[in-house]
N, C-alpha and C positions, 0 to 999 in steps of 0.2 A: 505494499499499500504505499502512495506516495504520500511525503511530507511537505505540507504547505505552510510558509512562514506568512505572516499574519497580513502584511502587503500583498501577498499572493493569494487571498481569498476570493478575490473575484475572478479568477483565473480557476482556481480550484471548482466554482460553480461550473464554469462552462464546460470544463473537463469532466466533471461528474455526470452532467446531461448529456456530454457525447457518448461517454462510456454505458449509459443507459441506454440509449437509443442504439448502440449496436449490439447491446445486450437484447432488447427487444426485436431487433431484426434476425438474429443468428438463426440459421436454421427455418426461418418462416418465410412465407411468400410476400412479405412487407419491403417495398423498395425505397427506404428512406435516404439513401446514399446522397442524395443532392442536399439535403437537408443536414448531413452529419458534416459534408464538404463546406457547409456556409460556415458551422459553427466553429469546424476546424480552422477556419482564414480567420475567422471573429476571435477564437483564443490566439492564433499567432499573433494578430494584431495588438491584442490587447498586453500579451505577454513582452512584445517591443515597446509598445508603449511605456509600460510600468517600468521597464529595464534601462529604458536611456533617459530616464531622470533619479536613478536610484542615489539615495544619499550616502554618505559615508558610514553612517551606523546601520544602514540595510546593507550594505556591502558586507561589513562586521557579520551580520546574521546570517550570511550567505556562506561565507568563508565559514562557520562554523555547523552548518548544514548539515545534519544526520545522516542525509544520503550519499554527501560529498563523498569522492572516490578519496582513499588515502592511500599512503606508500605501497602496501602490497598490492592493492588493485592496482596501480600505476606498475608495479613491477610486474604482475603476471598477463599485463595487456602488452608491454613493452619487450618483455623476453620469454622464453621459453624454458630456460636450462639455468634458473637462479637457484644458487647455492647460500642458502643460510647459514651464517656462523655464528658463533654465541661467545658469551662470556668475556669480562674484562680480564681475566685471569690476576684477578686481586681478592675480588668480593665476590660478584655474582653476576646472572645474566640477567640483564634490564630489557624486559618485553616489550617496553615504551619506546625504546629505538632496534629497529631491525638493520640489518645488513648483511653483504655478501656479493658474491661475483656473479654476476647473470652479463649476457651478451644483447645489446642493441643494434643489431643489422648485423654487420660484420667486426663491431667492435666491443671489447670486452672492458665494462666498468665495475668499480667496487661501487656499489649503490647502498647509500646508507640512508635513513629516513625516521621519522617519528611516527609511531602509528598509536590511534586512538582507539579503535577497537568499535565494534558494531553490538549492542546488546548490552544489556546490565552486567550481566558475566564476564564478559571479553574487556569491557571499560575497566572493570574493576582491575582485571589480570593486567591491561596495559597502563593502569594507572591514567587514564584519561588523556594519555599522551604526554604526561608530565615525568621527564626522566629523572632518575636518580644520579649522585656522580658516577656508578659503576658504568650507566648508560652512555656518559659521556667519553668514560674511559675505553669502555668496547668499542664506540665510533672511530676513537684516536687509535688503538690498537689495529683497526681494519685499515684505517688511513695509510697509517704505516706498512701494513702487510702492500696497500696497492703500491705505495714509493717502491717496496723494495723488487715488486716484479714489474715495475715501469708500467702501472696500469692507470687509467685516469678516475678521478673521482667525483661520482654524480651525487648530490644529497638532496633529498626531499625534505621540505621544511614544513611542519604542521602542529605545532604545539601552542597551547595557551601560555607555557612559562617552565622551568624548572621546577620540580616537586619542591616546594617550601617546608617539608615536615623536618621535626627535630632529629632523625636519623641521618638524613640526606645532608643537615649541615654538620650532624657530628663527623660526617665519613668524607667532609670537604666538598663540599657543593660548589662553593665559590671558587675554589681552587682547581675543580676539575674544568670547570667552565674556562676561567684565564688560560689554564694549561692548553686548552684546545685551540684557544685564538693563537697565541705564541706559536703553537705547532703548526695550526695549519697558515699561517701568515708565511712560514719557510719550507711547506712541504715542496718537495722536489717533483711533483708529478701535478698534471693539470687539476683544476677543482673548479665543478661545475655546482652551482644551486639553483634550486626550484622553488618558490613558494609556492605549494600546491593549496592552502588553507590559512590558518592563522600562525604569524610570527611573531610571536611574544617573548621580547625582552631579551635575555642572556638565554634562555632557553633554546630560542631560534639562532643566535649569532654564534653560537657554538658548535652551529653546522653551517655556517653561514660566510665564514672569511672563506669567499673564492676569485677565482679570474673573472668568472661572470657569472652574475645573478639574475636570472627571470623571475617573472612573478605572474601568477595566472590571474585574468581580468577581475576576479573578482574575491582574489585572495587579499590580506591586510597584513601588515609588518610595523610594529610599534615597539617603543621602549616599556609601554604598558597597555594594559586593556584599557576601553573607555569607559567601562565599571571603575577600574580601581584609580584612574585619574578623577573621575567624579569624584569618588569618594575623599580623596587627599584634598580635593580644591575646593568643594562647596557644600560636604555635608555639615550641615548643623543641626538642629533639633528632629526635623521630618525626615521619612526615607526619601530615596531619590529615585528618581522614575527615568524613565526610556526617554523624557526629554532633555534631562540632564546628561544621559549617554549619549544620546545623538550630538548635544553640543560638545560632548567630549571627545568625539570622534572626528567631528569637524576641525578642532583646534590640533588633534593628534598628526594630523595629513598622514595618515595610514594607507590610503588608498594606492594601486598600483599605480595610477595616474599622476599623483603627488610625486611621488617616490622615484618615478621616472623623470619627472620634471627637477627633482632635487638631485638627479645623478647618484642615487643611492643604489640604484639597479639598473639594468642593461636594457633590457625589454619587456614587454609586457605581451605574453601570450594568450590571445583571444580564446575565450570562450564562448560557447553557443549562448544565444538568450535564453535567459531560465538559470546559467548555471552548468558547472562541470558535471553536475549528476544527468545531468538532460542527455548528455552524449559521451559519455566516458570515454570509447573506442578513438571517436573525434579528438578528443582534447590528448589524450595519449600520442597520437598521431603530430599533433602540433606540438609536444614536448619534445619529441625523437627528434624531428625537423631542426628545432632552435638547438636543441644540446648536440646533435652531430655538426651540425655548421659551426656552433662555437669549437668544438674540438678539433675541427679541420684548420681553424687558424690557429688554435694553441698547441697542436702537436709537433709544428715547425718550429717552436721556440727551441731553446737549450734552456735545461733546470735553471741556471744562472739567472737568464732573462725572465723566466716566468715569476721566481722571485721576487726579481728587482721591478716588473711591473704590477704583481700584487700589491707590493708594499706601497707603490704609488699613487695606485687607484684608492687604497685604504687610506691615504693621509689626504686624498683631494674631498673626501667626504667632509661635509659640514662647512657652510659658509657664512660668515657674519659679515654685517656691516654696520660702520659707525656712523651716527648721524652728526650734523654741522657741528651740532653743539660739543657733543662727545669729544671730536678733533680738535676743538678748542681748548679743553680741559687739559689735552695733552701737551 
């Protein structure tokens, strides 16, 4: 059963009517094909209209859509020989991060990504896609393995953030993330990252230090969630609501279009109207095309050149301007 967000309710009503008409005509001598086509066109036009004017908060909700494809969904669509590898060789295997070798077309990648899980049981098992330190240490172990065998690294980012539990902090959550940032910045093999859903804070950038960063059209990438931002800035006596979250999402500039404009990412990968869950195979093909094109550009570079350009790319992120008054004070 398809899940609809609040702003998609008009689409839900139309599509429910279409499904009902299809059931009525199934196996019966009733020709209502023309009526169904009219409604399908109406639903398509309505979907296009709604999705052409989405707010940043609505895009955040799409990025969290429960039907949205996760890392393992894309892995199954992109490869047919994926070999998952487990464990950080220190403490445990963290199922909220998955990784292993897989071939996309004729190129073998070390594919690593967050995995949220579907259904209550699996979401608990995957910790809702919130990694513990051992997850980041596993990811780094696999990246080092890719470097040793001269294979490129492909990461899929989709997490609300690193797990903030006491056990995670005791086992060095901040250190694990910081180590990943340091080691990825000097890894001597191409790294390509794709934002496929949520990119939340340090939990996301621990897999996001890359030579090329792509974002799906309805994914988001931010230092904090809109809810967390609103709670810090505006919570007073009353409860926060969707209006506060929408205001925070607008201020955070977390959409793919915003981040492309600020040169935090390199390219936006388009999604079908309605989101990636409407046509996962099509989106997977678009991801493969973008990733393979980027790899063709990167594989010609020496290891030293890769690291040098990666560092330059990172240092260029973040621009500030001084007002005339500030300059006068200096």
